[in-house]
C-alpha positions, -999 to +999 in steps of 0.1 A: -468+368+013-503+362+018-511+398+016-494+398-016-516+370-031-548+387-017-536+419-037-530+401-067-567+386-066-583+418-061-562+430-092-577+403-111-611+420-106-602+457-108-578+479-126-545+481-106-517+509-106-483+498-114-474+508-077-482+487-046-507+512-031-540+527-046-575+540-040-592+519-011-621+514-028-634+509-062-670+499-074-686+469-088-722+462-099-741+431-087-762+413-109-793+405-087-795+439-075-780+465-099-766+479-068-731+497-065-710+477-039-680+491-029-647+465-028-619+474-005-586+468-024-557+465+007-525+486+003-491+466+010-479+481+044-449+499+040-417+487+060-386+505+066-357+487+075-324+500+087-297+493+063-272+472+080-236+487+072-220+456+058-187+453+039-202+451+005-198+409+000-181+404-035-181+441-042-147+461-054-136+492-033-116+517-049-104+544-027-078+574-023-052+581+000-036+610+018-009+601+043+017+620+063+050+603+065+075+600+093+112+591+090+131+570+112+170+566+111+203+583+117+181+620+110+149+611+132+132+645+139+101+660+139+098+666+102+065+655+083+065+641+047+034+635+026+024+610+000-006+602-021-021+571-037-046+548-046-062+517-028-080+488-041-097+456-021-121+432-027-142+418-002-147+379-001-184+369-010-203+360+024-171+363+042-164+401+046-139+391+073-116+382+047-102+410+019-076+411-005-063+443-020-033+465-029-019+502-024+002+525-046+016+556-030+041+583-042+058+611-023+085+620+001+098+617+034+114+649+048+142+651+076+171+671+083+206+666+097+216+674+130+238+655+155+267+663+131+291+659+159+278+624+164+289+609+131+326+623+134+351+619+106+323+594+089+302+626+082+333+643+066+338+613+047+305+617+032+302+651+030+335+669+026+334+709+030+346+716-005+316+703-019+291+708+009+299+741+021+265+738+040+269+708+053+276+718+088+247+737+089+225+724+117+190+715+106+195+714+069+162+698+058+165+673+030+138+647+012+137+615-001+114+605-030+095+575-023+070+553-045+054+519-032+035+493-042+020+467-019-004+435-022-021+433+009-042+408+028-071+423+049-085+410+084-117+427+091-129+428+132-164+438+131-175+438+089-207+441+100-208+472+119-213+506+107-176+514+124-151+486+117-117+482+127-095+458+108-057+447+104-035+445+072-004+429+064+017+423+030+050+429+011+062+461-003+082+470-032+097+505-025+116+527-051+133+555-032+157+586-045+175+606-019+180+642-023+215+639-018+219+614-041+198+629-067+212+663-067+251+648-065+269+655-095+284+628-119+321+623-128+336+619-161+323+581-161+287+587-152+290+581-115+281+598-087+311+622-073+302+614-035+286+580-043+310+562-064+295+527-053+259+537-058+238+516-082+203+523-095+193+490-081+201+504-049+171+528-049+148+494-047+136+479-012+118+449-009+100+448+029+073+436+050+044+465+060+018+460+083-010+483+097-043+491+109-073+510+099-108+523+109-135+524+084-169+544+088-196+536+065-220+562+062-235+547+031-231+510+016-213+527-010-190+551+006-168+547+034-141+571+051-115+561+075-078+565+085-051+542+083-016+537+097+013+516+084+051+509+095+076+494+073+102+471+083+132+474+061+170+468+059+185+493+038+203+522+054+207+545+024+170+557+025+182+590+038+211+591+013+235+583+043+252+553+055+270+551+084+302+526+082+313+508+107+349+498+110+362+469+087+331+479+062+293+472+062+264+497+074+242+500+104+212+515+116+189+503+091+163+529+080+123+531+081+094+551+080+056+550+092+024+566+075-007+579+090-037+597+073-069+595+053-087+571+032-119+574+015-136+547-007-161+539-032-176+504-037-183+493-071-204+464-089-232+465-062-251+431-059-291+431-064-291+406-037-277+421-008-287+397+018-279+367-006-310+347+001-320+343-035-346+370-039-334+405-055-331+437-037-364+448-059-385+418-050-378+422-013-387+459-013-420+453-032-431+426-010-420+444+022-396+418+034-360+427+048-334+432+018-308+433+046-315+403+062-319+367+046-347+358+076-371+386+082-392+373+109-363+358+124-378+322+127-346+305+113-360+297+077-347+325+048-372+347+033-365+325-001-376+292+013-410+305+033-422+323+002-413+298-026-410+265-009-430+262+024-457+293+015-455+303+053-454+342+061-418+355+061-433+381+085-446+358+113-425+334+129-455+311+137-478+311+107-505+291+119-505+308+153-507+270+168-479+283+193-452+262+175-426+284+156-424+276+117-391+263+118-395+240+147-424+225+127-408+222+094-374+210+108-380+193+141-415+180+140-423+178+103-456+191+107-475+215+086-468+252+094-498+263+076-523+241+097-529+243+136-537+202+131-517+185+105-532+149+107-567+163+112-576+142+146-591+170+161-564+179+183-539+208+179-505+201+166-493+219+199-513+200+220-501+167+207-466+177+209-463+196+244-492+182+265-506+152+250-471+135+237-494+121+209-480+118+174-490+151+154-487+132+120-509+101+130-546+104+133-546+076+154-513+073+175-517+040+196-534+018+165-565+008+182-587+024+154-598+053+174-587+088+166-565+109+190-594+135+196-620+108+200-602+093+225-594+124+245-629+132+244-637+099+256-613+100+282-592+071+270-556+071+268-546+080+230-510+063+237-523+027+249-547+006+230-561-007+264-563+023+284-579+004+316-556-029+314-584-055+313-571-068+279-600-056+260-589-028+231-609+008+238-623+001+204-640-028+215-648-019+253-680-002+262-662+007+294-629+013+284-620+032+319-635+005+340-617-031+344-644-057+332-649-089+315-652-101+280-688-114+285-699-075+293-681-064+265-655-047+287-678-038+315-678-053+352-711-073+360-741-049+363-756-056+397-786-033+390-796-058+361-791-089+383-816-108+399-808-112+434-823-141+457-805-141+491-770-157+484-779-159+448-769-133+422-779-144+388-770-120+356-783-126+320-752-143+311-738-160+342-752-174+376-728-171+407-740-187+442-727-167+470-731-185+501-725-166+535-689-166+544-680-158+510-677-126+490-685-108+458-657-085+437-672-063+413-643-048+394-644-012+385-645+004+417-616+027+414-601+053+435-577+083+427-541+075+426-529+071+465-558+083+480-594+073+492-615+094+467-639+074+446-638+080+411-671+093+396-672+064+368-675+037+397-705+052+413-725+033+385-714-002+403-718+012+440-754+021+430-759-013+419-749-025+452-772-001+468-801-014+451-790-050+458-790-041+495-824-027+492-838-056+479-821-079+502-828-065+539-814-091+559-777-095+542-751-080+565-720-072+543-684-063+557-668-038+530-630-051+524-602-029+509-571-046+492-542-032+475-514-045+454-477-048+468-463-015+458-456+007+486-450-001+525-473-026+543-483-005+568-491+025+539-512-003+521-532-013+552-542+021+560-550+031+523-573-002+521-591+007+555-597+042+543-610+028+508-631+006+524-646+032+545-652+057+516-673+028+501-695+022+531-699+059+539-713+061+502-735+033+508-750+049+539-753+082+523-777+066+498-798+050+525-784+017+537-787+011+573-752+014+589-755-013+613-756-038+581-725-026+571-686-025+583-656-015+567-620-037+571-588-029+554-567-058+542-539-041+525-517-064+504-522-095+524-547-113+503-535-108+465-555-126+435-532-118+408-495-115+402-481-083+417-451-084+392-475-075+362-498-046+357-526-069+350-522-088+383-517-053+404-548-041+388-570-072+401-553-069+433-565-031+439-604-042+445-632-038+469-645-070+481-683-072+494-684-099+521-717-118+530-714-121+570-732-149+593-756-129+615 
């Protein structure tokens, strides 16, 4: 659709032909330079779609029939008769598996009289030698004229294939005239001489008919096929002969089957083959598939893409953000024309698939910091307090390090302190630490379950280095603590390794190793409630204990 808009835009500035392809260059004159500047006019791409050989939904079939007939009854043999006729069928709109129709056929059955000995006296009764001098001739060929009208119900198995198999069934009204009765002379009162009890209504039968067929569609408007049918009848006079049982009554009901060719043409063609609300002519001009409601197969019809959502009917992902148009519109409610619906700097696909943030909200956690800004800052866009120090990220100058309200969310900066032996004085508080006591600067963090120091903790440790350099007589034991999660053995080992990591960092920065020792205490000395997240965070700490000499 975007290509169509571009084409129309160009047509506003230069003459366009009635067709959808034209010269690829035209000329225009610049007011500033009076130079001729070539203008490129794109031609719409030519798309060729294979026509889907559907049953024409909502169309009327009119066809011709040419069938051979096979009689079954007392004179069953190998003779073949013929019938001709017409057929009509209406395929249900949007449900081509169902059809209603009718057939009208006219022709004859053919059979011969054999097995004379089998009928005995009954044969002589019906064909007395005086009236039928050739009745004893073996193989005397006879015919019965038949005319049938049948309303039918069709069930199609593969209506959307080029080759369709189908069943049909219905009720038949059959008019028939056996040759023997038709040629039998009349007596003085208008009755047949050898069929005195025969009445005109005896030449009609009402019965069920069923059959199968195959249609092949060389085009949408034409089909050729074969069809076979069988009639379940109760009459025994179809061949002009009714064998009588002792005590009266007839036996051996007659029947016949049909098999032959069918050629059909389909009328009243729809201008919207796929039923998507866009005419075939419009779809041909735009390049969409007139035989499919969804050209790009993204789950949204061509009509909705073009006229409702303005998306590209040739692309399942119009904005190329990794999310299909249908998922953006139906599932996520995001804008299929924009990679960043909420304009927060994060692509919709990243918000949904990676960060789990809300692609419709600039600020998922409602802390006034946009999701994109939080990702750039390293904070959690799903949590208003990323470090758990009860200070919201938007008010926290150190949002990834547990800090104090007095320090606007940051830990006490040792590098800014005035240290006199056992007294550590900051700009805002004075804390007196005597020998045998300890100082715990929160914010020395490690990777989860490991002893590797996080990069942001180095600022705090650098302040410890400065403090130790300025106070060369202080001897410190670096103590490691954990929360209560995990086994005591694991926590003790982990706290020991973390304390050693901090000691190693201080030694690496030039502190005399004889002034430093490391000790892990595990979870044995909690300072917070291990049943809360805040308490656990307080318990996971590094403590600097000032030892006596």
